[in-house]
All heavy atoms as a GROMACS GRO file, in nm:
protein
  624
    1MET      N    1   4.294  12.201   6.892
    1MET     CA    2   4.184  12.125   6.826
    1MET      C    3   4.175  11.996   6.912
    1MET      O    4   4.266  11.942   6.944
    1MET     CB    5   4.228  12.090   6.683
    1MET     CG    6   4.125  12.016   6.608
    1MET     SD    7   4.176  12.018   6.430
    1MET     CE    8   4.098  11.865   6.384
    2ARG      N    9   4.045  11.964   6.951
    2ARG     CA   10   4.012  11.848   7.023
    2ARG      C   11   4.037  11.731   6.945
    2ARG      O   12   4.013  11.732   6.817
    2ARG     CB   13   3.884  11.864   7.083
    2ARG     CG   14   3.883  11.935   7.213
    2ARG     CD   15   3.738  11.912   7.275
    2ARG     NE   16   3.690  12.044   7.311
    2ARG     CZ   17   3.580  12.102   7.261
    2ARG    NH1   18   3.502  12.043   7.189
    2ARG    NH2   19   3.543  12.215   7.302
    3PHE      N   20   4.060  11.609   6.999
    3PHE     CA   21   4.081  11.489   6.933
    3PHE      C   22   3.942  11.458   6.867
    3PHE      O   23   3.845  11.465   6.934
    3PHE     CB   24   4.116  11.382   7.036
    3PHE     CG   25   4.115  11.246   6.970
    3PHE    CD1   26   4.222  11.207   6.892
    3PHE    CD2   27   4.014  11.155   6.996
    3PHE    CE1   28   4.233  11.084   6.837
    3PHE    CE2   29   4.026  11.032   6.934
    3PHE     CZ   30   4.133  10.996   6.853
    4GLY      N   31   3.947  11.430   6.744
    4GLY     CA   32   3.821  11.394   6.676
    4GLY      C   33   3.757  11.511   6.616
    4GLY      O   34   3.649  11.496   6.543
    5GLU      N   35   3.789  11.636   6.635
    5GLU     CA   36   3.720  11.747   6.580
    5GLU      C   37   3.744  11.745   6.414
    5GLU      O   38   3.852  11.725   6.376
    5GLU     CB   39   3.780  11.874   6.629
    5GLU     CG   40   3.703  11.921   6.754
    5GLU     CD   41   3.751  12.061   6.788
    5GLU    OE1   42   3.832  12.121   6.735
    5GLU    OE2   43   3.690  12.114   6.883
    6GLY      N   44   3.647  11.771   6.360
    6GLY     CA   45   3.645  11.777   6.205
    6GLY      C   46   3.655  11.649   6.130
    6GLY      O   47   3.667  11.641   6.014
    7VAL      N   48   3.643  11.537   6.213
    7VAL     CA   49   3.642  11.401   6.150
    7VAL      C   50   3.511  11.362   6.113
    7VAL      O   51   3.416  11.373   6.191
    7VAL     CB   52   3.701  11.300   6.250
    7VAL    CG1   53   3.696  11.162   6.186
    7VAL    CG2   54   3.850  11.335   6.283
    8VAL      N   55   3.478  11.336   5.984
    8VAL     CA   56   3.352  11.303   5.938
    8VAL      C   57   3.367  11.167   5.860
    8VAL      O   58   3.451  11.163   5.759
    8VAL     CB   59   3.304  11.404   5.844
    8VAL    CG1   60   3.165  11.368   5.782
    8VAL    CG2   61   3.292  11.545   5.917
    9GLY      N   62   3.310  11.072   5.907
    9GLY     CA   63   3.318  10.941   5.844
    9GLY      C   64   3.180  10.898   5.792
    9GLY      O   65   3.082  10.909   5.868
   10GLY      N   66   3.185  10.840   5.679
   10GLY     CA   67   3.050  10.785   5.623
   10GLY      C   68   2.997  10.674   5.704
   10GLY      O   69   2.880  10.657   5.691
   11ASP      N   70   3.080  10.596   5.774
   11ASP     CA   71   3.023  10.479   5.844
   11ASP      C   72   2.982  10.531   5.995
   11ASP      O   73   2.956  10.435   6.071
   11ASP     CB   74   3.131  10.368   5.863
   11ASP     CG   75   3.262  10.425   5.917
   11ASP    OD1   76   3.272  10.540   5.966
   11ASP    OD2   77   3.350  10.354   5.935
   12GLY      N   78   2.989  10.646   6.032
   12GLY     CA   79   2.942  10.687   6.155
   12GLY      C   80   3.049  10.694   6.261
   12GLY      O   81   3.029  10.756   6.376
   13ASP      N   82   3.177  10.657   6.239
   13ASP     CA   83   3.279  10.659   6.329
   13ASP      C   84   3.322  10.810   6.363
   13ASP      O   85   3.352  10.836   6.475
   13ASP     CB   86   3.413  10.588   6.280
   13ASP     CG   87   3.390  10.446   6.271
   13ASP    OD1   88   3.289  10.398   6.354
   13ASP    OD2   89   3.465  10.372   6.204
   14GLY      N   90   3.317  10.887   6.256
   14GLY     CA   91   3.348  11.031   6.285
   14GLY      C   92   3.255  11.097   6.376
   14GLY      O   93   3.296  11.178   6.467
   15VAL      N   94   3.129  11.074   6.362
   15VAL     CA   95   3.029  11.118   6.461
   15VAL      C   96   3.061  11.082   6.603
   15VAL      O   97   3.055  11.147   6.707
   15VAL     CB   98   2.879  11.086   6.411
   15VAL    CG1   99   2.773  11.129   6.521
   15VAL    CG2  100   2.851  11.147   6.279
   16LEU      N  101   3.101  10.947   6.619
   16LEU     CA  102   3.125  10.897   6.747
   16LEU      C  103   3.245  10.966   6.812
   16LEU      O  104   3.250  10.998   6.924
   16LEU     CB  105   3.155  10.752   6.738
   16LEU     CG  106   3.187  10.680   6.863
   16LEU    CD1  107   3.068  10.681   6.966
   16LEU    CD2  108   3.226  10.533   6.836
   17LEU      N  109   3.344  11.004   6.727
   17LEU     CA  110   3.464  11.062   6.778
   17LEU      C  111   3.424  11.208   6.817
   17LEU      O  112   3.475  11.260   6.921
   17LEU     CB  113   3.580  11.058   6.673
   17LEU     CG  114   3.646  10.933   6.651
   17LEU    CD1  115   3.753  10.958   6.539
   17LEU    CD2  116   3.725  10.896   6.782
   18LEU      N  117   3.350  11.267   6.741
   18LEU     CA  118   3.306  11.409   6.771
   18LEU      C  119   3.221  11.413   6.913
   18LEU      O  120   3.245  11.489   6.995
   18LEU     CB  121   3.219  11.472   6.663
   18LEU     CG  122   3.292  11.525   6.547
   18LEU    CD1  123   3.203  11.548   6.438
   18LEU    CD2  124   3.389  11.634   6.575
   19ALA      N  125   3.143  11.305   6.923
   19ALA     CA  126   3.063  11.310   7.048
   19ALA      C  127   3.137  11.274   7.179
   19ALA      O  128   3.102  11.328   7.279
   19ALA     CB  129   2.959  11.199   7.029
   20PHE      N  130   3.249  11.196   7.161
   20PHE     CA  131   3.327  11.173   7.272
   20PHE      C  132   3.464  11.234   7.283
   20PHE      O  133   3.552  11.205   7.368
   20PHE     CB  134   3.350  11.010   7.289
   20PHE     CG  135   3.231  10.942   7.311
   20PHE    CD1  136   3.166  10.862   7.209
   20PHE    CD2  137   3.167  10.944   7.429
   20PHE    CE1  138   3.047  10.798   7.228
   20PHE    CE2  139   3.044  10.873   7.449
   20PHE     CZ  140   2.982  10.811   7.353
   21GLY      N  141   3.490  11.329   7.190
   21GLY     CA  142   3.618  11.400   7.181
   21GLY      C  143   3.656  11.462   7.321
   21GLY      O  144   3.765  11.462   7.357
   22GLU      N  145   3.560  11.536   7.382
   22GLU     CA  146   3.590  11.611   7.508
   22GLU      C  147   3.633  11.512   7.615
   22GLU      O  148   3.707  11.532   7.684
   22GLU     CB  149   3.477  11.712   7.535
   22GLU     CG  150   3.509  11.799   7.641
   22GLU     CD  151   3.417  11.913   7.662
   22GLU    OE1  152   3.356  11.957   7.559
   22GLU    OE2  153   3.392  11.958   7.773
   23ASP      N  154   3.549  11.406   7.625
   23ASP     CA  155   3.566  11.318   7.730
   23ASP      C  156   3.705  11.238   7.713
   23ASP      O  157   3.779  11.232   7.811
   23ASP     CB  158   3.466  11.202   7.727
   23ASP     CG  159   3.330  11.254   7.770
   23ASP    OD1  160   3.320  11.366   7.830
   23ASP    OD2  161   3.231  11.192   7.733
   24LEU      N  162   3.740  11.202   7.580
   24LEU     CA  163   3.878  11.154   7.560
   24LEU      C  164   3.997  11.254   7.606
   24LEU      O  165   4.088  11.206   7.655
   24LEU     CB  166   3.891  11.109   7.420
   24LEU     CG  167   3.807  10.991   7.377
   24LEU    CD1  168   3.808  10.962   7.226
   24LEU    CD2  169   3.845  10.875   7.451
   25GLU      N  170   3.963  11.373   7.567
   25GLU     CA  171   4.071  11.481   7.601
   25GLU      C  172   4.089  11.495   7.756
   25GLU      O  173   4.199  11.499   7.803
   25GLU     CB  174   4.029  11.614   7.540
   25GLU     CG  175   4.135  11.715   7.561
   25GLU     CD  176   4.092  11.858   7.513
   25GLU    OE1  177   4.010  11.860   7.415
   25GLU    OE2  178   4.142  11.958   7.551
   26GLU      N  179   3.976  11.491   7.833
   26GLU     CA  180   3.983  11.506   7.968
   26GLU      C  181   4.047  11.383   8.028
   26GLU      O  182   4.130  11.388   8.132
   26GLU     CB  183   3.841  11.520   8.024
   26GLU     CG  184   3.781  11.657   7.999
   26GLU     CD  185   3.652  11.663   8.047
   26GLU    OE1  186   3.584  11.575   8.109
   26GLU    OE2  187   3.579  11.772   8.010
   27GLU      N  188   4.015  11.262   7.976
   27GLU     CA  189   4.074  11.139   8.021
   27GLU      C  190   4.232  11.141   7.982
   27GLU      O  191   4.308  11.096   8.082
   27GLU     CB  192   4.011  11.016   7.946
   27GLU     CG  193   4.058  10.890   7.993
   27GLU     CD  194   4.036  10.846   8.139
   27GLU    OE1  195   3.939  10.918   8.210
   27GLU    OE2  196   4.088  10.755   8.199
   28PHE      N  197   4.264  11.178   7.877
   28PHE     CA  198   4.414  11.191   7.850
   28PHE      C  199   4.481  11.288   7.941
   28PHE      O  200   4.586  11.249   7.990
   28PHE     CB  201   4.425  11.231   7.694
   28PHE     CG  202   4.563  11.243   7.652
   28PHE    CD1  203   4.634  11.119   7.644
   28PHE    CD2  204   4.633  11.351   7.623
   28PHE    CE1  205   4.772  11.120   7.587
   28PHE    CE2  206   4.756  11.359   7.572
   28PHE     CZ  207   4.823  11.240   7.564
   29ASP      N  208   4.426  11.394   7.961
   29ASP     CA  209   4.479  11.493   8.065
   29ASP      C  210   4.500  11.433   8.192
   29ASP      O  211   4.601  11.439   8.258
   29ASP     CB  212   4.399  11.618   8.069
   29ASP     CG  213   4.415  11.710   7.950
   29ASP    OD1  214   4.502  11.692   7.870
   29ASP    OD2  215   4.319  11.804   7.939
   30ARG      N  216   4.406  11.360   8.243
   30ARG     CA  217   4.402  11.297   8.371
   30ARG      C  218   4.517  11.196   8.380
   30ARG      O  219   4.587  11.189   8.478
   30ARG     CB  220   4.264  11.244   8.407
   30ARG     CG  221   4.254  11.189   8.551
   30ARG     CD  222   4.121  11.120   8.564
   30ARG     NE  223   4.104  10.993   8.503
   30ARG     CZ  224   4.165  10.878   8.553
   30ARG    NH1  225   4.230  10.879   8.650
   30ARG    NH2  226   4.141  10.767   8.480
   31LEU      N  227   4.531  11.113   8.273
   31LEU     CA  228   4.623  11.016   8.270
   31LEU      C  229   4.771  11.068   8.271
   31LEU      O  230   4.864  11.032   8.332
   31LEU     CB  231   4.611  10.916   8.145
   31LEU     CG  232   4.488  10.828   8.162
   31LEU    CD1  233   4.467  10.753   8.029
   31LEU    CD2  234   4.515  10.734   8.271
   32LEU      N  235   4.787  11.193   8.186
   32LEU     CA  236   4.914  11.247   8.191
   32LEU      C  237   4.945  11.305   8.330
   32LEU      O  238   5.060  11.294   8.374
   32LEU     CB  239   4.907  11.364   8.088
   32LEU     CG  240   4.952  11.330   7.955
   32LEU    CD1  241   4.938  11.456   7.867
   32LEU    CD2  242   5.088  11.273   7.939
   33ARG      N  243   4.854  11.370   8.395
   33ARG     CA  244   4.889  11.422   8.521
   33ARG      C  245   4.926  11.314   8.622
   33ARG      O  246   5.010  11.333   8.708
   33ARG     CB  247   4.761  11.497   8.579
   33ARG     CG  248   4.739  11.624   8.518
   33ARG     CD  249   4.632  11.708   8.602
   33ARG     NE  250   4.592  11.810   8.510
   33ARG     CZ  251   4.490  11.822   8.445
   33ARG    NH1  252   4.392  11.722   8.435
   33ARG    NH2  253   4.451  11.928   8.360
   34ILE      N  254   4.860  11.196   8.611
   34ILE     CA  255   4.893  11.089   8.707
   34ILE      C  256   5.030  11.027   8.674
   34ILE      O  257   5.106  10.997   8.766
   34ILE     CB  258   4.778  10.978   8.698
   34ILE    CG1  259   4.650  11.028   8.757
   34ILE    CG2  260   4.829  10.859   8.764
   34ILE    CD1  261   4.543  10.937   8.737
   35THR      N  262   5.061  11.007   8.546
   35THR     CA  263   5.184  10.929   8.516
   35THR      C  264   5.309  11.012   8.473
   35THR      O  265   5.420  10.980   8.513
   35THR     CB  266   5.146  10.838   8.387
   35THR    OG1  267   5.105  10.925   8.279
   35THR    CG2  268   5.043  10.744   8.425
   36ALA      N  269   5.289  11.122   8.405
   36ALA     CA  270   5.411  11.185   8.345
   36ALA      C  271   5.434  11.330   8.410
   36ALA      O  272   5.554  11.371   8.414
   36ALA     CB  273   5.390  11.198   8.198
   37LEU      N  274   5.337  11.397   8.435
   37LEU     CA  275   5.350  11.531   8.469
   37LEU      C  276   5.399  11.543   8.625
   37LEU      O  277   5.327  11.481   8.715
   37LEU     CB  278   5.226  11.625   8.450
   37LEU     CG  279   5.188  11.630   8.307
   37LEU    CD1  280   5.055  11.708   8.281
   37LEU    CD2  281   5.296  11.697   8.215
   38PRO      N  282   5.491  11.629   8.659
   38PRO     CA  283   5.519  11.638   8.803
   38PRO      C  284   5.409  11.713   8.883
   38PRO      O  285   5.340  11.796   8.821
   38PRO     CB  286   5.651  11.719   8.802
   38PRO     CG  287   5.646  11.802   8.679
   38PRO     CD  288   5.576  11.718   8.578
   39ARG      N  289   5.410  11.679   9.011
   39ARG     CA  290   5.304  11.745   9.096
   39ARG      C  291   5.345  11.900   9.112
   39ARG      O  292   5.467  11.933   9.123
   39ARG     CB  293   5.307  11.690   9.242
   39ARG     CG  294   5.288  11.534   9.238
   39ARG     CD  295   5.149  11.505   9.225
   39ARG     NE  296   5.061  11.557   9.341
   39ARG     CZ  297   4.941  11.559   9.339
   39ARG    NH1  298   4.871  11.519   9.234
   39ARG    NH2  299   4.871  11.624   9.433
   40PRO      N  300   5.250  11.985   9.112
   40PRO     CA  301   5.284  12.129   9.126
   40PRO      C  302   5.360  12.163   9.258
   40PRO      O  303   5.318  12.088   9.358
   40PRO     CB  304   5.146  12.208   9.115
   40PRO     CG  305   5.045  12.090   9.146
   40PRO     CD  306   5.106  11.967   9.106
   41ARG      N  307   5.437  12.254   9.273
   41ARG     CA  308   5.499  12.286   9.393
   41ARG      C  309   5.407  12.380   9.478
   41ARG      O  310   5.338  12.464   9.422
   41ARG     CB  311   5.628  12.370   9.374
   41ARG     CG  312   5.740  12.286   9.310
   41ARG     CD  313   5.867  12.357   9.292
   41ARG     NE  314   5.911  12.417   9.414
   41ARG     CZ  315   6.011  12.496   9.425
   41ARG    NH1  316   6.079  12.530   9.319
   41ARG    NH2  317   6.059  12.542   9.536
   42ARG      N  318   5.394  12.353   9.606
   42ARG     CA  319   5.311  12.413   9.692
   42ARG      C  320   5.378  12.473   9.811
   42ARG      O  321   5.317  12.521   9.915
   42ARG     CB  322   5.192  12.334   9.736
   42ARG     CG  323   5.109  12.274   9.618
   42ARG     CD  324   4.973  12.303   9.626
   42ARG     NE  325   4.884  12.231   9.536
   42ARG     CZ  326   4.849  12.280   9.412
   42ARG    NH1  327   4.884  12.398   9.383
   42ARG    NH2  328   4.778  12.221   9.329
   43ASP      N  329   5.513  12.466   9.818
   43ASP     CA  330   5.585  12.519   9.933
   43ASP      C  331   5.570  12.667   9.947
   43ASP      O  332   5.553  12.738   9.850
   43ASP     CB  333   5.729  12.459   9.938
   43ASP     CG  334   5.811  12.502   9.818
   43ASP    OD1  335   5.772  12.443   9.714
   43ASP    OD2  336   5.881  12.590   9.825
   44ARG      N  337   5.596  12.706  10.061
   44ARG     CA  338   5.579  12.856  10.094
   44ARG      C  339   5.678  12.937  10.016
   44ARG      O  340   5.632  13.053   9.951
   44ARG     CB  341   5.608  12.879  10.235
   44ARG     CG  342   5.588  13.026  10.288
   44ARG     CD  343   5.615  13.039  10.441
   44ARG     NE  344   5.594  13.175  10.480
   44ARG     CZ  345   5.704  13.257  10.500
   44ARG    NH1  346   5.818  13.215  10.485
   44ARG    NH2  347   5.678  13.380  10.542
   45ASP      N  348   5.799  12.904  10.006
   45ASP     CA  349   5.893  12.981   9.924
   45ASP      C  350   5.854  12.993   9.766
   45ASP      O  351   5.880  13.102   9.715
   45ASP     CB  352   6.043  12.927   9.929
   45ASP     CG  353   6.107  12.936  10.072
   45ASP    OD1  354   6.056  13.026  10.151
   45ASP    OD2  355   6.190  12.857  10.106
   46HIS      N  356   5.819  12.885   9.724
   46HIS     CA  357   5.773  12.893   9.582
   46HIS      C  358   5.659  12.984   9.563
   46HIS      O  359   5.653  13.057   9.465
   46HIS     CB  360   5.734  12.744   9.529
   46HIS     CG  361   5.688  12.745   9.387
   46HIS    ND1  362   5.777  12.768   9.285
   46HIS    CD2  363   5.574  12.737   9.343
   46HIS    CE1  364   5.700  12.766   9.165
   46HIS    NE2  365   5.574  12.744   9.202
   47LEU      N  366   5.564  12.974   9.647
   47LEU     CA  367   5.437  13.056   9.644
   47LEU      C  368   5.467  13.201   9.656
   47LEU      O  369   5.413  13.284   9.573
   47LEU     CB  370   5.334  13.014   9.750
   47LEU     CG  371   5.276  12.881   9.727
   47LEU    CD1  372   5.186  12.844   9.847
   47LEU    CD2  373   5.194  12.876   9.603
   48LEU      N  374   5.564  13.236   9.749
   48LEU     CA  375   5.606  13.377   9.753
   48LEU      C  376   5.672  13.431   9.640
   48LEU      O  377   5.655  13.538   9.597
   48LEU     CB  378   5.689  13.392   9.892
   48LEU     CG  379   5.618  13.375  10.020
   48LEU    CD1  380   5.700  13.379  10.147
   48LEU    CD2  381   5.498  13.474  10.034
   49SER      N  382   5.774  13.344   9.581
   49SER     CA  383   5.843  13.391   9.466
   49SER      C  384   5.744  13.407   9.348
   49SER      O  385   5.763  13.494   9.267
   49SER     CB  386   5.947  13.263   9.431
   49SER     OG  387   6.014  13.294   9.308
   50TRP      N  388   5.645  13.303   9.336
   50TRP     CA  389   5.555  13.315   9.226
   50TRP      C  390   5.478  13.448   9.232
   50TRP      O  391   5.442  13.523   9.142
   50TRP     CB  392   5.466  13.195   9.214
   50TRP     CG  393   5.353  13.218   9.110
   50TRP    CD1  394   5.376  13.164   8.978
   50TRP    CD2  395   5.225  13.260   9.126
   50TRP    NE1  396   5.261  13.198   8.909
   50TRP    CE2  397   5.165  13.256   8.996
   50TRP    CE3  398   5.154  13.303   9.232
   50TRP    CZ2  399   5.037  13.297   8.977
   50TRP    CZ3  400   5.032  13.348   9.209
   50TRP    CH2  401   4.955  13.347   9.086
   51SER      N  402   5.436  13.482   9.349
   51SER     CA  403   5.354  13.593   9.388
   51SER      C  404   5.431  13.716   9.353
   51SER      O  405   5.374  13.817   9.282
   51SER     CB  406   5.306  13.595   9.529
   51SER     OG  407   5.220  13.709   9.561
   52ALA      N  408   5.562  13.725   9.379
   52ALA     CA  409   5.634  13.838   9.356
   52ALA      C  410   5.650  13.851   9.213
   52ALA      O  411   5.644  13.973   9.149
   52ALA     CB  412   5.772  13.824   9.438
   53TRP      N  413   5.680  13.736   9.136
   53TRP     CA  414   5.692  13.742   8.992
   53TRP      C  415   5.568  13.801   8.927
   53TRP      O  416   5.564  13.881   8.837
   53TRP     CB  417   5.722  13.604   8.938
   53TRP     CG  418   5.722  13.606   8.786
   53TRP    CD1  419   5.825  13.628   8.701
   53TRP    CD2  420   5.609  13.570   8.693
   53TRP    NE1  421   5.784  13.631   8.580
   53TRP    CE2  422   5.658  13.589   8.574
   53TRP    CE3  423   5.470  13.541   8.722
   53TRP    CZ2  424   5.567  13.576   8.464
   53TRP    CZ3  425   5.393  13.512   8.611
   53TRP    CH2  426   5.440  13.528   8.483
   54ARG      N  427   5.442  13.757   8.973
   54ARG     CA  428   5.323  13.792   8.908
   54ARG      C  429   5.294  13.933   8.941
   54ARG      O  430   5.249  14.006   8.846
   54ARG     CB  431   5.208  13.702   8.975
   54ARG     CG  432   5.078  13.733   8.919
   54ARG     CD  433   4.971  13.644   8.973
   54ARG     NE  434   4.830  13.670   8.913
   54ARG     CZ  435   4.758  13.770   8.943
   54ARG    NH1  436   4.787  13.842   9.047
   54ARG    NH2  437   4.637  13.788   8.884
   55ARG      N  438   5.316  13.984   9.052
   55ARG     CA  439   5.307  14.128   9.080
   55ARG      C  440   5.393  14.213   8.990
   55ARG      O  441   5.341  14.314   8.939
   55ARG     CB  442   5.326  14.167   9.224
   55ARG     CG  443   5.231  14.116   9.318
   55ARG     CD  444   5.228  14.175   9.458
   55ARG     NE  445   5.361  14.185   9.509
   55ARG     CZ  446   5.419  14.077   9.580
   55ARG    NH1  447   5.339  13.974   9.610
   55ARG    NH2  448   5.538  14.092   9.628
   56HIS      N  449   5.515  14.173   8.968
   56HIS     CA  450   5.608  14.246   8.881
   56HIS      C  451   5.564  14.244   8.748
   56HIS      O  452   5.552  14.335   8.669
   56HIS     CB  453   5.753  14.167   8.896
   56HIS     CG  454   5.850  14.240   8.812
   56HIS    ND1  455   5.897  14.367   8.834
   56HIS    CD2  456   5.909  14.194   8.686
   56HIS    CE1  457   5.993  14.395   8.738
   56HIS    NE2  458   5.995  14.290   8.649
   57HIS      N  459   5.516  14.124   8.694
   57HIS     CA  460   5.457  14.106   8.559
   57HIS      C  461   5.339  14.195   8.540
   57HIS      O  462   5.318  14.264   8.435
   57HIS     CB  463   5.434  13.962   8.527
   57HIS     CG  464   5.373  13.949   8.396
   57HIS    ND1  465   5.445  13.954   8.280
   57HIS    CD2  466   5.250  13.911   8.349
   57HIS    CE1  467   5.360  13.926   8.175
   57HIS    NE2  468   5.242  13.907   8.230
   58GLN      N  469   5.242  14.203   8.644
   58GLN     CA  470   5.129  14.285   8.634
   58GLN      C  471   5.160  14.424   8.616
   58GLN      O  472   5.101  14.503   8.545
   58GLN     CB  473   5.034  14.255   8.758
   58GLN     CG  474   4.979  14.118   8.756
   58GLN     CD  475   4.862  14.099   8.670
   58GLN    OE1  476   4.799  14.201   8.628
   58GLN    NE2  477   4.828  13.980   8.624
   59HIS      N  478   5.270  14.476   8.698
   59HIS     CA  479   5.314  14.601   8.693
   59HIS      C  480   5.373  14.639   8.564
   59HIS      O  481   5.339  14.742   8.499
   59HIS     CB  482   5.418  14.637   8.812
   59HIS     CG  483   5.471  14.771   8.799
   59HIS    ND1  484   5.406  14.886   8.837
   59HIS    CD2  485   5.598  14.810   8.764
   59HIS    CE1  486   5.487  14.985   8.820
   59HIS    NE2  487   5.591  14.941   8.772
   60GLN      N  488   5.448  14.554   8.499
   60GLN     CA  489   5.508  14.567   8.372
   60GLN      C  490   5.407  14.591   8.256
   60GLN      O  491   5.404  14.673   8.173
   60GLN     CB  492   5.604  14.466   8.333
   60GLN     CG  493   5.737  14.468   8.401
   60GLN     CD  494   5.832  14.366   8.362
   60GLN    OE1  495   5.780  14.250   8.341
   60GLN    NE2  496   5.957  14.390   8.354
   61ALA      N  497   5.302  14.506   8.268
   61ALA     CA  498   5.192  14.496   8.169
   61ALA      C  499   5.111  14.634   8.180
   61ALA      O  500   5.068  14.688   8.085
   61ALA     CB  501   5.094  14.380   8.190
   62ALA      N  502   5.078  14.677   8.309
   62ALA     CA  503   5.002  14.797   8.329
   62ALA      C  504   5.088  14.914   8.273
   62ALA      O  505   5.020  15.004   8.200
   62ALA     CB  506   4.980  14.813   8.468
   63GLU      N  507   5.226  14.925   8.284
   63GLU     CA  508   5.288  15.030   8.232
   63GLU      C  509   5.294  15.033   8.080
   63GLU      O  510   5.298  15.125   8.017
   63GLU     CB  511   5.449  15.013   8.289
   63GLU     CG  512   5.459  15.050   8.436
   63GLU     CD  513   5.436  15.194   8.458
   63GLU    OE1  514   5.485  15.280   8.381
   63GLU    OE2  515   5.360  15.222   8.553
   64ALA      N  516   5.300  14.904   8.026
   64ALA     CA  517   5.303  14.893   7.872
   64ALA      C  518   5.177  14.947   7.819
   64ALA      O  519   5.170  15.011   7.722
   64ALA     CB  520   5.326  14.758   7.837
   65HIS      N  521   5.055  14.916   7.883
   65HIS     CA  522   4.935  14.961   7.846
   65HIS      C  523   4.925  15.111   7.852
   65HIS      O  524   4.874  15.180   7.761
   65HIS     CB  525   4.819  14.892   7.918
   65HIS     CG  526   4.795  14.755   7.879
   65HIS    ND1  527   4.735  14.711   7.758
   65HIS    CD2  528   4.821  14.642   7.953
   65HIS    CE1  529   4.728  14.595   7.745
   65HIS    NE2  530   4.775  14.544   7.871
   66ARG      N  531   4.975  15.168   7.961
   66ARG     CA  532   4.971  15.311   7.988
   66ARG      C  533   5.060  15.385   7.865
   66ARG      O  534   5.004  15.476   7.818
   66ARG     CB  535   5.028  15.360   8.110
   66ARG     CG  536   4.923  15.349   8.219
   66ARG     CD  537   4.975  15.414   8.354
   66ARG     NE  538   4.923  15.328   8.464
   66ARG     CZ  539   4.999  15.239   8.531
   66ARG    NH1  540   5.115  15.236   8.513
   66ARG    NH2  541   4.942  15.167   8.619
   67ARG      N  542   5.177  15.325   7.838
   67ARG     CA  543   5.253  15.383   7.744
   67ARG      C  544   5.182  15.378   7.605
   67ARG      O  545   5.189  15.483   7.536
   67ARG     CB  546   5.383  15.318   7.733
   67ARG     CG  547   5.494  15.355   7.849
   67ARG     CD  548   5.640  15.307   7.804
   67ARG     NE  549   5.644  15.164   7.790
   67ARG     CZ  550   5.651  15.070   7.887
   67ARG    NH1  551   5.668  15.106   8.016
   67ARG    NH2  552   5.663  14.941   7.854
   68TRP      N  553   5.119  15.270   7.571
   68TRP     CA  554   5.044  15.258   7.445
   68TRP      C  555   4.945  15.349   7.438
   68TRP      O  556   4.923  15.410   7.337
   68TRP     CB  557   5.015  15.114   7.422
   68TRP     CG  558   4.932  15.106   7.294
   68TRP    CD1  559   4.804  15.081   7.284
   68TRP    CD2  560   4.985  15.119   7.170
   68TRP    NE1  561   4.759  15.084   7.161
   68TRP    CE2  562   4.870  15.096   7.077
   68TRP    CE3  563   5.106  15.134   7.112
   68TRP    CZ2  564   4.883  15.108   6.938
   68TRP    CZ3  565   5.115  15.136   6.973
   68TRP    CH2  566   5.006  15.126   6.893
   69ASN      N  567   4.862  15.352   7.551
   69ASN     CA  568   4.748  15.452   7.545
   69ASN      C  569   4.791  15.596   7.532
   69ASN      O  570   4.726  15.679   7.461
   69ASN     CB  571   4.668  15.441   7.680
   69ASN     CG  572   4.585  15.311   7.676
   69ASN    OD1  573   4.557  15.251   7.572
   69ASN    ND2  574   4.547  15.259   7.795
   70ASN      N  575   4.902  15.631   7.587
   70ASN     CA  576   4.962  15.774   7.571
   70ASN      C  577   5.000  15.801   7.427
   70ASN      O  578   4.976  15.902   7.372
   70ASN     CB  579   5.076  15.795   7.670
   70ASN     CG  580   5.040  15.803   7.806
   70ASN    OD1  581   4.917  15.834   7.843
   70ASN    ND2  582   5.126  15.777   7.901
   71ILE      N  583   5.070  15.691   7.363
   71ILE     CA  584   5.108  15.707   7.226
   71ILE      C  585   4.986  15.730   7.131
   71ILE      O  586   4.973  15.802   7.047
   71ILE     CB  587   5.194  15.587   7.185
   71ILE    CG1  588   5.328  15.594   7.256
   71ILE    CG2  589   5.204  15.582   7.033
   71ILE    CD1  590   5.408  15.465   7.241
   72ALA      N  591   4.880  15.632   7.158
   72ALA     CA  592   4.760  15.633   7.081
   72ALA      C  593   4.686  15.766   7.092
   72ALA      O  594   4.632  15.830   7.005
   72ALA     CB  595   4.672  15.518   7.119
   73ALA      N  596   4.678  15.822   7.219
   73ALA     CA  597   4.605  15.945   7.249
   73ALA      C  598   4.686  16.072   7.181
   73ALA      O  599   4.619  16.148   7.123
   73ALA     CB  600   4.603  15.971   7.390
   74ALA      N  601   4.818  16.065   7.170
   74ALA     CA  602   4.912  16.161   7.111
   74ALA      C  603   4.873  16.164   6.963
   74ALA      O  604   4.879  16.262   6.892
   74ALA     CB  605   5.036  16.156   7.150
   75ALA      N  606   4.867  16.044   6.903
   75ALA     CA  607   4.848  16.026   6.756
   75ALA      C  608   4.713  16.078   6.708
   75ALA      O  609   4.695  16.118   6.593
   75ALA     CB  610   4.874  15.884   6.726
   76THR      N  611   4.615  16.069   6.792
   76THR     CA  612   4.472  16.110   6.749
   76THR      C  613   4.455  16.255   6.775
   76THR      O  614   4.345  16.299   6.731
   76THR     CB  615   4.362  16.017   6.826
   76THR    OG1  616   4.376  16.042   6.959
   76THR    CG2  617   4.388  15.876   6.783
   77THR      N  618   4.532  16.321   6.851
   77THR     CA  619   4.501  16.464   6.877
   77THR      C  620   4.589  16.557   6.788
   77THR      O  621   4.675  16.521   6.724
   77THR     CB  622   4.526  16.507   7.027
   77THR    OG1  623   4.664  16.470   7.066
   77THR    CG2  624   4.434  16.432   7.110
   0.00000   0.00000   0.00000
């Protein structure tokens, strides 16, 4: 839920928060990235490790989908 979503005020403040809610969220994210969140790693070893993990995860997901589709096909025939 974005900051300010669902806020309704009789004095118009709620409408103001709804109108600027997305801008405030983006600004908050930008400030967090600058001050608190660490910079992403971009070195070669990390990228290769992440790529290997992703390929392995994609393979596991594809196998799980195949297994489920085989079970569903067997149940309907």
